[in-house]
VOMAR-781030 format. One record per residue (C-alpha): x, y negated, z. Coordinates in pm, whole numbers, plus 50000, padded with zeros to 5 digits. Last residue first. Layout:
XYZ
...
***
This chain:
341683068879389
337913072879369
338153094579056
340983116079197
344283115679009
346713118479298
348543086779385
351973070279367
351443032879411
353963005179333
354612970079464
352682974379790
351482945980012
347842941879910
347092978779859
348492986980203
346362958780345
343202974080193
344063007780348
344322992880699
340552995380749
340893033280744
344243049480674
344753086680736
347653108880845
350143080480849
353893079080777
355853046480762
359383051080624
361703020880626
362623022380994
363203059780948
366283051380737
368063035981038
367463066281259
368683089180983
366193107080763
365803143480658
365103159080997
362483132881087
360933137280741
360393174580798
358833170481140
356493142681022
355533161180703
354553192580895
352753173181168
350793152280919
349633178480672
346193186280810
345383149680873
346393137580526
349733124280392
349283086680377
352783073480307
353963037380332
357533035580199
360193008580193
362223014179880
365833015179759
367703038479996
364403055380092
364333069179738
367273092779800
366443107680139
362833111580028
363523131079707
362473166179811
360133152980079
358273132979815
357663164579612
356303182179917
353853154079994
352753150979631
351853187979616
350293185379964
347933158579842
346303140280131
342843147380263
341543111780214
343373106779886
347003114979813
348463080179862
352133071179848
352583033279873
356043020979766
357082986879898
359962969279719
362842961579957
363892931780171
361232937080434
361272956780759
357592964980754
355922969381091
352932986780926
350412964581108
352432932181093
353652935280735
350162945880629
348612915280794
351012893880593
350082911980273
346352906680325
343692929780189
340492917480027
340342940079721
339522970679931
336892949680109
334502952879816
334042990379863
334023007679526
331053024779357
332243042379036
331033030478699
327393024378607
326813042778279
323183054478301
322113090578251
318713107578243
317863102277875
319493134177747
319783161978004
323233164278158
326693176678057
326943153677752
326413123577979
329843128978135
331453116877810
330373081177888
332473079978205
331443066578548
327973082278557
324683074678732
322063102178701
318293096878721
315383119078824
317683146078959
316763182878976
318633194678664
321583172778767
321833193779083
323273223178889
325813202578695
326523183079015
327473214379207
329513229478922
331783199178889
331193171878635
333813164778365
334493127478334
334413124978712
332453100978931
328993116478903
326163099579092
322763115879142
319473098179208
316753120279352
313043112379385
311453131479678
309123159579571
309613178579903
311123207879708
313393182979529
314533168979864
315273204679979
317453210779673
319193176979712
319963182280081
321113218280028
323683208379768
325033176179920
327913190180127
329153210279827
330043178379644
327693153479491
327323116479556
323593120379615
321113092079658
317803104779796
314673083279763
311653072679968
313023091680267
311123117080476
313363112780783
311823140880990
311123162380683
314713156880564
315983167780905
313813198680937
314353213080589
318043203180615
318773223680925
317083254580780
319053250580456
322273246280654
321813280580813
321773296080466
324783275780354
326723284080669
326063320980604
327403316480250
330423298680396
331323328980606
331013352380308
332983328680086
335723326980350
335993364980354
336153366079972
338793338579978
340753358780233
340823389280006
341653371579681
338833374279431
338713337179350
336063312579243
335623297879590
332023290479695
331513260979924
329753259880256
327603235080442
326463229680797
324683196980852
325643163881008
322903137781031
324433102981057
322193072281088
323783044680878
324453012581065
327273002980824
329853010281095
328693046581088
329933049680729
333453039380836
333283064581123
332743092180866
336233084980731
337223120980660
334133141980585
331333158480783
328913178280570
325713161880460
322823140080568
323163102380580
320463077380662
319783041080571
316743020980672
315662990980465
313302961780504
315702936880660
318772927780452
317682940480111
320192933279836
323132928780071
322182959780270
321962979779947
325442968279847
327022979280175
325263012980166
326423019079808
330033010979900
329853034380201
328413061279973
331433056179744
333553063380054
331983097280128
332403118179814
336053109379757
336503110980134
336063148380105
333503175280183
330543152980156
327523140679978
324213126480084
322573092680129
318933091080238
317103058580169
314113047780373
312333016480248
310532994180494
307432978380343
307862941880247
308222952279883
311522957479700
***
């Protein structure tokens, strides 16, 4: 990089799977260039946004909507509402991208990035797209046509984009996730000890399918395991009430339920003996 300050706009959103790789990218960029760089984010709000703020990234929340491929009545209503959000979001993005006028846009994809990438393309700003999955979603397939370069995590993803645009980079992962401490985990989670630790992790939003399956067998597996369970913000009250009815007072000592783990996630990784997780790319 030159001595001139570089402005980099990060975008993505909708889930933590889109957000946390952006955190990893921000951390790496700051290591490469400690002074002459300004980082911005524009996109829909996602779980863990406070983690991105800690990296001194200026947050610009925009309205965004996703299209559901369903003809059910309420999905049609939601699509109509989200379409209006999308239109309003375009007006927001035109102003905010013009104000920032970054040197490059790095997009993690997801419906929260759509308007940002399109407006960046209109402004002739170079766009770098990252695709985590082996089969890209509709948003990234469309945005790939506007991107200058595309980073992919699986070789087969390249077949969905224009030849010559793709580079196999893998998925950005925060370094601190490998720096957890088992003793710190025992303190934070108040682990009882004496049993293998099972970490149930459904991604930033939780997996309700996993949550419900765990409830079916919870009374049985708690006899042999100590459990850390991240269930998602929207599911927490339901899972908490159900688990309280299923478990005795003594059994509850071995069941540690959380809606969302932030800095503590690395300690859960460090202390657990087995992970049950959904199959998201970032997971």
